[in-house]
N, C-alpha and C positions, 0 to 999 in steps of 0.2 A: 277375449283377445288381449285385454290390458294385462291380465295375469301372465299370459304367455310371453308378452313383450318384456314384462318385468323379470320373469325367470330367465329369459334369454340374456337380458342385460347383466343380471347377476352372474350367470354362467360365464359370459364374456369377461367380466371383471375378474372373476376367480381364475380364469385361464391366462389372463394377461400378466406376464411376469412383472414383479415390482422392480423399480429402478434400483441398481446396486447402491448400497449404502457406502458413502465415501468416508464418513467420520470414523475415527479410531474407536475401538471398543473401550480404550482407556486413554484419556488425554495426558500428554506429557507437559510437565511444568518445571520451571518456566518454559514457555513454548510459543511466544508470539515474537516473530522475527529473530529471536535469539534463544538458543537452548543453553543448558548448563555447561556443556563442554565448550561452547563458544565464549561464554562469559569467563570461564576459567582461563581460556587461552588469552583473552584480552588482558586479564589481570597479570598473567605470567609475563606477557610481552612488555607491558607497560613497566612493570616493576624491574624487569631486566634492562630497561632502557632501549629496547630494540625498535628499529624504524621499519615501517612508517607509523607504528602504533604509538610510540612515545610522543612524537610530534603531533599526531592527531589528538591524543589525550590532552596535551598541553593547550592545543587550540580550543578544545571543548571547555576546559576548565577556565580559560580566559574569557569565555563568553558570558554574557549576563544571564543566560539560561541556567548557568551553574552557580549563580550567586546564592549564598546562604541568606542573604538579606532580602531576597525576592518576596514580595507580598502578593498573594493571589488576588485576582480581581473577578470574582464570580458574578454572574447575572442570572436572574430568574429566566429571562427571555433574551436570547441572542438573535439579533436581526441582521441579516446579511443580504444586501441587494446585489445586483450585477457588479462584478469587480469590487465587491465589498463597499458598495455605495447604496444605501447607508451602511456604516460600519458601527453597529451598536453591540460591542462586545466580541466581534469576530476575531480581531487580532489578539485581544486579551485571552480568549478561550484557546486559540491555537497555540499561543506562546506558553500559556500555563500548562497545557497538555505536554508540549515538547519539553518544558522545564522539568516537569515531573519525571519524564523519561531520562533527561540529562542527569538529574539528581540521582535517579536509580542507578544509572551507569557509574556515576561517581562513587556512590555507596559501595557498589560491588568491587570496584578497583581498590578503593582505599580502606574499606571496612570501617569507615568513620560514620557512626550512627547519625551524625547531624544531617548527612545528606539523605539518608533514609527517612528521617523525620520531616525534612523539608518536602520530599516527594509526597509523603503522607498528608502533610498540611495542605498541599496544593490539591490533591485528590479529594480530601475531605471537604475542603472549601467549596468545590464545585458540586460534589454529590449532595451537599446539604442545601443547595440553592437552585440549580438549573432545573427548569421545567420544560422548556420548549425552544425550538429554532424556527424562525419565521423568515418570510420574504423569499425571493426567487432562488437565492443561492443556498438556501437551507440544506438541501441534500448534499451538496458538495462540502459545505462547512462541517456538517455532521460527519461526513466521510473522513475529512482531514483530521479533525480533533478526535473522532472515534477510532482512528488508526493509532494515534499516539497514546491515548489513555491505557489501553490494554497492555501495551509494551511495558509501560511503567509499572502497572499494577501486578503483572506477572512476576517481574523481578522482585518487587518488594514483598508480595504475599508469600513467595516461596523461597526467599533467601534471608528474610529478616523477620524477627519474631514480635516486633513492637507495634503492629497494626491491629488495633482492637477488632474483634470479630464483628461487632455491631456496625463498625464503620466499613469493614469489608463488605458486609451485607448491603449497606446503603449504597456503596459504590456500584455493586453488582446491579442493584435495582435501577440506578441511574442509567447504566449501560442498556439494560433491558427495556426500560420504559421511555427513555428520552432519546437515545441514540439509535437503537436497533430498528424501531418502526420507521424511521426516516430513511434508512439505507437498504433494508433487506429486499425490497421489491425492485431495486435498481432504477435505472433512468435511461431514457432514449435521447438524452442530450449528447453532447460530444463524448466520445468514448472514455476520456480520462475521468469523467464523473462516475460512471458506473464501475470502472475498475477501482477507483479509490473507495467507493461505497462498499464494494465487495471485500476489499482489504479490511475495512473497518468491521464488516459483518463477520469475517472469518476470525479476526482477533477477538471480537466480543464472544463468539461461540466458544473459543478456547477457554477464556476466563470463566464463562458461565457453565462450561462443560455441557453445552447444548448441541447434541448431535444433529438434530433436525435443522437448526440454523446453519451449522457447518455444511450439511449436505446441500442446502439451498444455495449457499454462497458458492460452493464448488460447481454446482450445475450452471449457475449464471456465468461464472468465470470461464467455463469451458465453451460457452457460446460467444462471449464477448471478445476473448483474445483473438480468435480467427476473424472477427469482424473489425478488429482494430489494426492488425498487422497483415499486410498482403504477402502472399507467396504465389509464384507463377502457377503452382498446382491448383490454385483456386479457380483458374479460368480467366476469361477476358475481363471480368469485373470482380471487385472484392466481394467477399461474403457479407451477409447482413445478419444482424442479431434478430432472433425471433421477436415478432411484435413491433419491429422498428418502423414498419410502413414504407420501407424503401423498396418499392415493387417495380420501379422502372429504372432504366439506364440513367435518365436525366436526374432522378432523385438521388441515385447513388453517387453520381459525379458531383452533384451539388453538395452532398454530405461530405465528400472527400475534397472539399475546397476548390472544386473546379478542375481537379487533376484528371487527365484522360489517358495518360501513360502510366501503367502500373508495373512495378518491378519489385523483386524480393526486398523486403525490409521497409518499404514505404508504409507509413502509417496514415490513419484517417486524419490526423492533425498535422502531418509534416508540413503541408503548405499553408497551414494556419500560422504556426510558429513552433520553434523547437522547445520553448518553455512548456507549453501544454503537452507536447509530445513527451517530454521528460516526465511529466506527472504520470502519464499513462504507463510508460515503460517501467517507472519506479514501482508503481502499484502492482504491476504484473510480477516483478521480481519479488516484492515483499510477500505477495500472496503465495507464490510458489515456495518461498523460503519457510513460511510458517507451516504450510502443508507438509513439507519435507520433515520438519521437526516433529510433526504429529504422526509421522510414519507413512505418509502418502506422497510419493515423489511425483509431482506434476511436471518437473522440469523436462523429462523426455517428451511429454506431450507438447510443450511450448518451445522447446529448444531451438528448432529451426526458425520459427518466427522471431523469437526474442534475440537470438544471436545476429540474425540478418538486420533486424531493426536497430539494435545497438550499433552495429558496424556501419550501417547506411547513414544514420544520423551523425555518428562520430566522424565519418569521412568529411562531411561538410562543416561540422563544428570545428574541425582542425584547420579549416581554411580552404579546402578545395572549392573552386568556383563551380556552382551548379550549372548543368547543361540547360539549354533553352527549353527542353521538354519538361523540366522539373520546376514546378511552381512558377512558370513563366520566366525562368532563368534567375530567380532571386529567392533566397531563403532568409528567414528571420532566425538567427542563431540565438543561443542561450539555453542549452540543454539542461544545465544545472548539475548539481552534485549527485547524479542518479545512476552511475554506471557500476559502482563497486559490487553491489549484491549480485546482479546478473552476471558480471564478469567473473566473480569468484566461483559462482556455481557452474557456469558453462565452460570456462577456461581452466580454472584450477582443479575443479572436481571432475568434470566430464571430458576435459582434454581438447576442446575445440580451439582451433587457431582463430584468434580474434585480434588481428594486427592493429586495426584502427581503434577498436575499443580499448585495447591495452595502452596504446599511445595516449589516448585522451584521459584514461583513468590515471595513468602515472603522471601526466602533466598537471592534473587537477589536485593531486594529493598535497596535503590532507584535505579530503572532501569535507566541507562544513555542513551548513544547514540552509535550506530554502525558507526556513521559518514558517513553513506550512505543515508538512508532515514527514519531511526527509531530514535526517540529522546524523552526523558523525559516522558515516559509513566506511571511511577508511579505518577508523578505530574498530568498528564492529565486524567488518567483512573483508578486510584485506587478505584474510586467509581463514580457514576453519570451515 
């Protein structure tokens, strides 16, 4: 009997189709958030003095993240508690990762090797020291820093010849052994956590050319986005992510900050505050942008959710008073510099009308940095 059961199980497994592979057969480099054509466009626009790129570039270069005098502050163990309390290396790590990305952008625009070398110095310093992230915010911290490091590394590795191969290999090992294990399995905390963690995992997969990691990140992304942004087609209640444990109406409403009226574009964190909502929307846009560069256009899959979410939040961010049914009639604004990537993809490329998002995006230009994992997106994504 046991043999028959085993044979039946093997036959069933053989007949079950394997999930479609999402990863590209060949990875495109540079290919995390920015591709070569976008980098070339940035350089052309800045050198021609065109706006809004020139103003955005000047803003970036005036920031301390672009300073050639910056000294890296690596730690073996970065400990981050709730709201970075304690903050043992959390700010240093995030800012050094963003600084490496900023320096890489400065290198590409100016072709001044000093910026490339500074980016390398920052990446080498951390890859030679960091061993672990601890405390409750470790997954989110790893997601944020782990989103910025591959952006910098892709630009430097594939557009500059002065990064020694042994240091490239050490940096790759850092991403695989320190960052990837912390993010790849996701999180059932607030949705911005898992979205940022998947952004990091996707960027890491591109740098490592790891197709299995890429596939796992895409699979998780495809279930998390519908669980983060509501559409009326979802039904009376928002969708839930697999394994979330949200199996009753009361649990779902609690997870959605007590909101009981659901409309297109409402997010799981809208009634928490717009700051965290911005983190989630930004990570969605970044993820889809990297996948597009790699030849897999996920924007059509998330377009309705993302455009409604950007527009819904933008409406109230611009000053419209919320109705009584929305978050008890009060919202905590502060969406952040997070609209450029999604607006460029959905409006400029795909042709969606996005009146509120456009007004907010143009009002906030040049978009700066949240000093977490978002930086300089007017410069990088005002077009292209």
